[in-house]
C-alpha positions, -999 to +999 in steps of 0.1 A: +000+000+000+013+035-009+008+066+009-004+092-016-035+112-024-066+116-045-096+110-067-124+120-091-162+121-092-193+126-113-227+111-120-247+094-094-250+059-108-234+037-135-253+018-161-257-018-151-234-045-163-207-068-152-175-055-137-144-060-158-119-086-147-085-078-133-055-087-154-030-111-139-008-081-133-034-067-109-043-039-132-078-034-144-087-046-179-090-014-200-100-032-232-135-016-229-119+019-231-129+032-197-131+022-161-162+028-138-150+047-107-171+053-076-161+082-053-174+078-018-173+109+006-198+126+027-184+160+016-197+172-017-168+195-020-143+167-014-160+145-041-156+175-065-120+179-055-113+141-061-130+143-095-109+173-105-077+157-093-085+126-113-088+148-144-055+166-135-038+133-131-048+122-166-076+098-157-104+119-172-115+093-198-131+071-171-168+071-160-173+085-125-202+081-101-206+093-065-219+081-032-225+101+000-215+074+025-207+037+027-243+026+029-251+046-003-220+032-020-229-004-011-263+000-028-247+016-058-221-012-061-248-039-060-266-022-089-238-008-111-206-028-103-178-002-105-143-013-113-126+010-087-138+026-055-121+057-040-135+060-005-131+083+025-126+065+058-149+085+082-185+090+071-219+088+088-241+057+085-213+035+072-176+043+072-152+034+044-137+005+062-171-008+071-180-006+034-148-025+025-157-051+051-192-054+037-180-059+002-157-086+014-185-103+034-207-103+003-179-116-019-179-085-041-145-082-057-136-047-066-104-026-065-107-003-035-086+025-021-089+051+006-086+089+001-085+101+038-069+121+065-062+088+084-025+082+083-015+061+113+003+029+108-027+011+126-051+026+100-028+016+071-025-019+085-063-022+090-069-010+054-043-033+039-055-062+059-091-056+047-078-056+010-074-020+002-050-015-028-038+019-017-043+048+008-041+084-004-036+110+023-054+143+023-043+168+013-032+153-020-019+162-054-025+149-089+010+133-086-003+114-056-031+100-077-007+091-106+014+071-081-015+053-065-038+048-095-012+045-123-004+008-115-042+000-117-052+022-146-020+022-165 
């Protein structure tokens, strides 16, 4: 797991369809031309900042949706099957780590990373242990997104 920053954001839901498989390298299969990214944060301003940073980092060709908390995100994931989730850690109703635990419990395989102020080694270990691919620390830069998302989105 790398300590970096950032994200993207946009429409509320994705069109339904199967999530793309991961390549043996751990990268997402981009043969369809774009990746469906779900940004999860209770702050509308932060979702907009993550969306903008995704564009600035060169990931603007992807389809982006948003959720206001983990509970909202879980419903969205069940319906629209995103390829990548960028989630805050601390949110009302269901936190980011509770969302990741719920996805794991339901057997939903999706690339997942945190965009959060949480930076302790304990939090990093908890995120990694639950299967998070990365943790981007706020405040972040487009370069932080390139470092964290580049290996996944190529």
